[in-house]
C-alpha positions in Angstrom: 47.8 -2.5 -31.6 47.3 0.6 -33.7 44.6 1.8 -31.2 47.1 1.3 -28.4 49.7 3.5 -30.2 47.1 6.2 -30.8 46.0 6.2 -27.1 49.6 6.2 -25.9 50.7 9.0 -28.1 47.7 11.1 -27.2 48.4 10.6 -23.5 52.1 11.5 -24.0 51.2 14.7 -25.9 48.8 15.7 -23.1 51.3 15.1 -20.4 53.9 17.0 -22.5 51.7 20.0 -22.8 50.9 20.0 -19.1 54.6 19.6 -18.2 55.8 22.2 -20.7 58.2 19.5 -22.1 60.9 20.7 -19.7 62.8 19.5 -16.8 63.3 21.8 -13.8 67.0 22.7 -13.4 68.5 20.7 -10.6 71.2 21.8 -8.3 74.6 20.2 -9.1 75.9 18.3 -6.0 79.6 18.6 -5.3 80.3 19.7 -8.9 78.7 16.5 -10.4 76.4 16.6 -13.4 72.8 15.9 -12.5 71.1 12.9 -14.2 67.5 11.8 -13.5 66.9 8.1 -13.9 63.3 6.8 -14.0 63.0 3.1 -13.2 59.9 1.1 -14.1 59.8 -0.5 -10.6 61.9 -0.7 -7.5 62.8 -4.4 -7.3 65.6 -6.6 -6.0 65.6 -7.9 -9.6 67.7 -4.8 -10.4 70.3 -5.4 -7.7 73.4 -4.3 -9.8 71.9 -0.8 -10.2 71.4 -0.4 -6.5 74.9 -1.7 -5.7 76.2 1.0 -8.0 74.1 3.6 -6.2 75.0 2.5 -2.6 78.7 2.0 -3.4 78.9 5.6 -4.8 80.0 4.6 -8.2 77.9 7.2 -10.0 79.5 9.9 -7.8 82.9 8.5 -8.7 82.0 9.0 -12.4 81.0 12.6 -11.8 77.2 12.1 -11.8 74.7 13.3 -9.3 72.0 10.6 -9.8 68.4 11.1 -8.9 66.4 7.9 -8.9 62.6 8.1 -9.5 60.3 5.1 -9.6 57.7 5.3 -12.4 55.6 2.3 -11.4 54.9 1.2 -15.0 56.7 1.3 -18.4 54.1 3.7 -19.7 54.9 6.2 -16.9 58.6 5.8 -17.3 58.4 6.3 -21.1 56.2 9.4 -20.5 58.8 10.8 -18.1 61.5 10.3 -20.8 59.5 11.9 -23.7 58.5 14.9 -21.7 62.0 15.6 -20.3 61.1 14.8 -16.7 63.8 12.1 -16.9 67.1 11.8 -18.7 67.4 8.0 -18.7 64.7 5.4 -18.5 65.0 1.8 -17.2 62.2 -0.5 -18.4 61.3 -3.3 -20.8 62.8 -2.5 -24.3 59.5 -3.4 -25.9 58.3 0.1 -24.9 60.9 1.7 -27.2 59.5 -0.4 -30.1 55.9 0.7 -29.3 56.7 4.4 -29.2 58.9 4.3 -32.3 56.1 2.6 -34.2 53.7 5.2 -32.8 55.5 7.9 -34.8 57.6 9.6 -32.1 60.2 11.7 -33.9 62.7 12.0 -31.0 62.4 8.3 -30.3 64.0 6.4 -27.4 67.1 4.2 -28.0 68.4 1.4 -25.8 72.1 1.7 -24.8 72.6 -0.9 -22.1 71.0 -4.1 -21.0 70.7 -5.1 -17.3 68.7 -8.3 -17.0 68.8 -11.2 -19.4 66.2 -13.5 -17.9 62.7 -13.0 -16.6 62.6 -12.1 -13.0 59.3 -13.7 -12.0 58.3 -17.1 -10.6 55.3 -19.4 -10.7 53.8 -19.8 -7.3 51.4 -22.6 -6.3 49.2 -23.1 -3.3 51.0 -26.4 -2.3 54.5 -27.7 -2.9 54.7 -29.5 -6.3 57.3 -32.2 -7.0 58.3 -32.8 -10.6 56.5 -29.8 -11.9 55.7 -29.6 -15.6 54.0 -26.7 -17.4 51.3 -29.1 -18.6 50.0 -29.0 -15.1 48.6 -25.6 -15.8 46.1 -26.8 -18.3 42.5 -26.2 -17.0 43.8 -24.1 -14.1 43.2 -20.5 -13.1 46.4 -18.3 -13.0 46.9 -14.7 -11.9 48.9 -13.1 -14.7 50.1 -9.7 -16.0 48.8 -7.0 -18.3 48.5 -7.6 -22.0 51.5 -6.2 -23.9 53.9 -6.3 -20.9 57.0 -8.4 -20.8 55.9 -10.5 -17.8 52.7 -11.7 -19.5 54.3 -12.1 -23.0 57.1 -14.2 -21.6 54.7 -16.3 -19.7 52.6 -16.9 -22.8 55.9 -17.6 -24.8 56.8 -20.3 -22.3 53.3 -21.8 -22.5 53.5 -22.0 -26.3 56.9 -23.7 -26.2 55.2 -26.4 -24.2 52.3 -26.6 -26.7 49.8 -24.9 -24.3 47.4 -22.4 -25.8 47.3 -19.4 -23.4 43.8 -18.5 -24.6 42.0 -21.8 -24.5 44.0 -24.3 -22.3 43.9 -22.3 -19.1 42.3 -19.2 -17.6 44.7 -16.2 -17.1 43.3 -13.4 -15.0 44.8 -10.1 -16.2 42.4 -7.8 -14.3 44.5 -7.3 -11.2 47.0 -4.4 -10.9 50.7 -5.2 -10.9 51.9 -5.6 -7.3 48.4 -6.7 -6.1 48.4 -10.2 -7.4 50.2 -11.7 -4.3 47.5 -10.2 -2.0 44.8 -11.5 -4.3 46.4 -14.9 -4.2 46.6 -14.9 -0.4 42.9 -13.9 -0.4 42.0 -17.1 -2.3 42.0 -16.0 -6.0 43.6 -18.4 -8.5 45.3 -21.7 -8.3 48.6 -20.3 -9.4 50.1 -16.8 -9.6 53.1 -15.3 -11.4 55.1 -13.2 -9.0 58.1 -11.0 -8.9 60.3 -10.7 -5.8 59.9 -10.0 -3.0 56.3 -11.1 -3.4 57.1 -14.7 -4.3 59.3 -15.2 -1.2 56.8 -13.3 0.9 54.1 -15.8 0.0 56.4 -18.6 1.0 57.3 -17.0 4.3 53.6 -16.6 5.1 52.8 -20.2 4.0 50.4 -18.9 1.4 52.3 -20.2 -1.6 55.3 -22.1 -2.9 57.7 -21.2 -5.7 57.6 -24.2 -8.1 59.2 -22.8 -11.3 61.3 -19.9 -12.5 60.1 -18.1 -15.7 63.6 -16.9 -16.2 65.0 -20.5 -16.4 62.0 -21.7 -18.5 62.2 -18.9 -21.1 66.0 -18.8 -21.5 67.8 -15.6 -22.2 65.5 -12.7 -22.9 66.3 -8.9 -22.9 63.9 -8.2 -20.1 65.0 -4.7 -19.0 67.4 -2.1 -20.6 68.5 1.5 -20.1 67.4 3.9 -22.7 67.2 7.6 -23.5 65.9 9.9 -26.3 68.0 10.0 -29.4 68.7 13.7 -28.8 69.9 13.1 -25.3 72.3 10.5 -26.4 73.7 12.9 -29.1 74.0 15.9 -26.7 75.0 14.2 -23.5 77.3 11.4 -24.6 79.8 12.0 -21.8 77.1 11.6 -19.1 75.8 8.4 -20.7 79.3 7.0 -20.9 79.9 7.9 -17.2 76.5 6.3 -16.4 77.5 3.0 -18.1 80.9 3.0 -16.4 79.2 3.3 -13.0 76.7 0.6 -13.9 79.4 -1.7 -15.0 81.2 -1.3 -11.6 77.9 -2.4 -10.0 77.6 -5.4 -12.2 81.3 -6.4 -11.5 80.6 -6.2 -7.8 77.6 -8.5 -8.1 79.6 -10.9 -10.2 82.4 -11.2 -7.6 80.5 -11.1 -4.3 78.2 -13.4 -2.5 74.4 -13.1 -2.2 74.8 -12.0 1.4 77.3 -9.3 0.7 75.1 -7.9 -2.1 72.1 -8.0 0.2 73.9 -6.1 2.8 75.0 -3.4 0.3 71.5 -2.9 -1.1 69.7 -3.1 2.2 69.2 0.7 2.4 67.2 0.5 -0.8 64.8 -2.1 0.8 64.6 -1.1 4.4 61.3 -2.9 4.9 62.9 -6.3 3.8 65.0 -8.4 6.2 68.6 -9.1 5.2 68.0 -12.8 5.3 65.1 -12.4 2.9 67.1 -10.2 0.6 69.9 -12.7 0.6 67.5 -15.5 -0.4 66.1 -13.5 -3.2 69.5 -12.3 -4.5 70.8 -15.8 -4.4 67.8 -17.0 -6.4 68.6 -14.4 -9.1 72.3 -15.1 -9.1 71.8 -18.9 -9.6 69.6 -18.4 -12.6 72.2 -16.1 -14.3 69.8 -13.1 -14.3 72.1 -10.2 -15.0 73.9 -9.3 -18.3 77.5 -9.0 -17.1 78.8 -7.0 -20.1 75.7 -4.8 -20.4 75.6 -5.3 -24.2 72.2 -5.5 -25.9 73.0 -8.0 -28.7 71.1 -8.2 -32.0 70.0 -11.8 -31.4 68.3 -10.7 -28.2 66.5 -7.9 -30.0 65.3 -10.4 -32.6 64.0 -12.7 -29.9 62.2 -9.8 -28.3 60.4 -9.0 -31.6 59.6 -12.7 -32.0 57.9 -12.7 -28.6 56.0 -9.5 -29.4 54.9 -10.9 -32.7 53.7 -14.1 -31.3 51.7 -12.1 -28.7 50.1 -10.1 -31.4 51.7 -6.9 -30.3 54.0 -6.1 -33.2 52.4 -4.8 -36.4 55.8 -4.5 -38.1 59.5 -5.1 -37.2 62.0 -2.4 -36.4 65.7 -2.6 -37.4 68.0 -3.4 -34.5 70.4 -0.6 -35.3 67.6 2.0 -35.1 66.6 1.2 -31.5 69.8 -0.1 -30.0 73.3 1.4 -29.8 76.5 -0.2 -28.6 78.5 3.0 -28.8 78.6 3.7 -25.0 79.4 0.1 -24.1 82.3 -0.1 -26.6 83.6 3.3 -25.6 
């Protein structure tokens, strides 16, 4: 773990030097304040955010939001620390890693979006009365070590008295986003997939969703919004406006049907049919995926550290009040 911190910090310092640790001044649209948001991935899992964008809630709160996809928590964190992004959206475990790595202007979580895992276990054939014990002795396509998808998967296995190291084979060599294609190509007996890949496998007849990791794990702080401590101190008004817009998006999702939500976020996923979007949104709604009040509670943070500790990724615990603030939610 210590080696991971050293490598991460070295990479961040290199990028910072190349980027000049600055953000190019952006033109303010219609008098609104520019804010750059870097998201870890572009996924239907984050529907309330896209509802807020498509419904114009950020503009209503005086913000000109630029959305950038980082394609990985390491890249999103790098964008934050180098000033290429103002706000990051990723798994909060990344804020723990960088804090323990010695970052002075560390990153603090200020709002939680998802409260359950967003991935699903996919098998090659339909399975009736699935139990996690069925995975013993099987080959499963998993996620990268230290990432929330893999750690939550291992956490679920352990709660069912399954040893992730010895009771099954988890392939962690395949890049995120490529496991569905590998599964279609014949690799693995099971695969752990985010949407829309899980539903896509079903539509092609290459796989069948047999379990939700979100339901199996219970409530877990899977993704949160965060910013550097200095940004929160200097741009409190913008962060409050951001939270207000996000809450409007969350309220919309709470009050509207899966089809209505799918139609609103369709422009964000032009390559996905509305019917498929509706199926996916409905799946997430039914498992109570989203944190309706956006509050990142202390018990959720403690659970996160428990998961990290069990996965061997936490050399020491960090105080909740150091890396989480409720100020902007309460205000």
